[in-house]
C-alpha positions in Angstrom: 3.2 17.5 -9.5 4.3 14.5 -6.9 3.2 11.5 -8.0 1.2 9.4 -5.6 3.0 6.7 -4.1 0.0 4.3 -4.9 0.8 4.4 -8.7 -3.0 5.4 -9.5 -1.2 8.1 -12.2 -2.3 10.8 -10.6 -1.1 13.5 -8.3 -0.2 12.8 -4.7 -2.7 15.8 -3.9 -5.1 14.4 -5.9 -5.4 10.8 -5.2 -4.0 9.7 -1.7 -3.1 13.1 0.2 -6.6 14.2 0.8 -7.3 10.5 2.3 -4.2 10.7 4.8 -5.1 13.8 5.7 -8.4 12.5 7.1 -10.7 12.2 4.4 -12.8 9.3 3.3 -12.2 7.0 0.4 -15.4 6.5 -2.4 -14.5 3.0 -2.9 -12.6 -0.2 -1.8 -9.9 0.1 -4.0 -9.1 4.1 -3.1 -8.7 2.6 0.4 -6.3 0.0 -0.3 -4.3 2.1 -2.5 -4.3 5.1 0.1 -3.3 2.4 2.6 -0.5 1.1 0.3 0.7 4.8 0.3 0.7 5.3 4.3 2.9 2.2 4.7 5.3 3.9 1.3 5.0 7.2 3.6 5.3 6.0 7.1 1.8 6.9 8.0 1.0 4.9 10.9 -2.1 6.9 12.0 -3.5 6.8 8.7 -3.5 2.6 8.7 -4.8 2.4 12.1 -7.7 4.8 11.5 -8.8 3.0 8.4 -8.6 -0.2 10.2 -12.1 -2.4 10.8 -13.0 -1.0 15.0 -12.5 -4.7 15.8 -9.0 -5.5 15.0 -8.2 -2.0 16.3 -7.5 -3.3 19.6 -4.2 -5.6 18.2 -2.6 -2.5 16.2 1.0 -2.8 17.2 1.9 1.1 16.1 5.3 0.5 17.4 5.8 -2.6 15.7 4.4 -1.0 12.4 6.5 1.8 12.7 9.8 -0.2 12.8 8.8 -2.5 9.8 8.2 0.9 7.6 11.5 1.8 8.5 13.1 -1.3 7.0 11.2 -1.2 4.3 11.0 0.8 0.9 7.6 0.0 -1.1 8.7 0.2 -5.0 4.9 -0.9 -6.7 1.8 -1.4 -6.6 -0.6 -3.6 -8.8 -4.1 -4.1 -8.5 -4.9 -7.5 -9.8 -8.6 -8.4 -9.4 -11.9 -6.5 -7.3 -14.8 -7.5 -6.7 -17.9 -4.6 -5.5 -16.4 -2.2 -3.6 -17.9 0.6 -5.6 -19.7 3.9 -4.1 -22.8 2.3 -4.0 -21.8 -1.1 -2.6 -21.3 -2.2 1.7 -18.4 -4.8 0.8 -15.8 -4.9 -1.5 -12.7 -7.2 -2.0 -9.7 -5.8 -4.1 -6.3 -8.3 -4.4 -3.1 -6.5 -4.9 0.7 -7.1 -5.6 3.3 -4.6 -3.8 6.9 -4.9 -4.7 9.1 -3.4 -1.6 12.5 -3.8 -1.2 14.1 -4.5 2.0 17.8 -2.9 3.8 19.5 -6.4 2.1 18.9 -5.3 -1.4 16.2 -8.1 -1.8 12.8 -7.3 -3.7 9.7 -9.2 -2.2 6.3 -9.1 -3.2 3.3 -9.2 -1.0 0.2 -10.4 -2.5 -3.0 -9.9 -0.9 -6.7 -10.3 -1.1 -8.1 -7.5 1.4 -11.5 -7.2 2.8 -13.2 -3.9 3.3 -16.8 -2.5 4.6 -18.4 0.3 4.3 -19.3 1.8 8.0 -21.9 4.2 8.6 -19.3 6.8 10.7 -15.8 5.9 8.9 -16.6 5.1 5.8 -14.5 2.4 4.1 -12.1 0.2 6.6 -10.2 -2.6 5.8 -10.9 -5.6 8.0 -8.5 -8.3 6.6 -6.6 -10.0 3.7 -5.3 -13.2 2.9 -1.5 -12.8 2.4 0.9 -14.3 0.2 4.7 -13.4 0.7 7.9 -14.3 -1.1 11.2 -12.8 -2.3 10.6 -11.3 -6.0 13.9 -11.5 -7.6 17.5 -12.6 -6.8 19.0 -9.1 -4.9 19.4 -6.3 -7.8 22.6 -5.7 -8.5 23.7 -1.7 -9.3 23.4 -1.8 -12.8 20.2 -4.1 -13.1 17.2 -2.5 -14.4 15.2 -1.5 -11.2 12.5 -3.8 -9.7 10.4 -0.7 -9.5 9.4 -0.6 -13.2 11.1 2.9 -13.6 13.1 1.7 -16.9 16.2 3.3 -15.2 19.6 1.4 -13.3 18.7 0.2 -9.8 21.6 2.9 -8.8 20.2 5.5 -10.2 16.7 4.7 -9.0 15.6 2.5 -5.5 19.1 1.9 -4.9 20.0 5.3 -3.8 18.2 4.4 -0.4 
């Protein structure tokens, strides 16, 4: 079993895997989780494919890929949901995503994302209000890992 990076508790093949392979999300939250997983795995194509059509012209795949190379995503927490179910046309998902930069500093990206269901594409990401800040001081080798695994940083995310 390979746990899904979105931390749903499901296996990747039963969670975000089918969506990254081109499947359609059943809910706004499922799409948001798959987009987090795409960032974690460097899947720029999924990010563009699931972006609302009116925002694709401004999508810079090269810049996104360069950013992904400098970032290790280490945790996702769903904070709130509003609509976005299988019978809804729009939805909002608020989340906090922790990531580690090459300098060892852990940051938190908090976003309130808006989604809508398009007839052909299924759920798509419209935009989001973002708040980004450092979460902690630089993790020491023997500190608990900020991803919440319970292991020491050097035995977990510090092995980058």
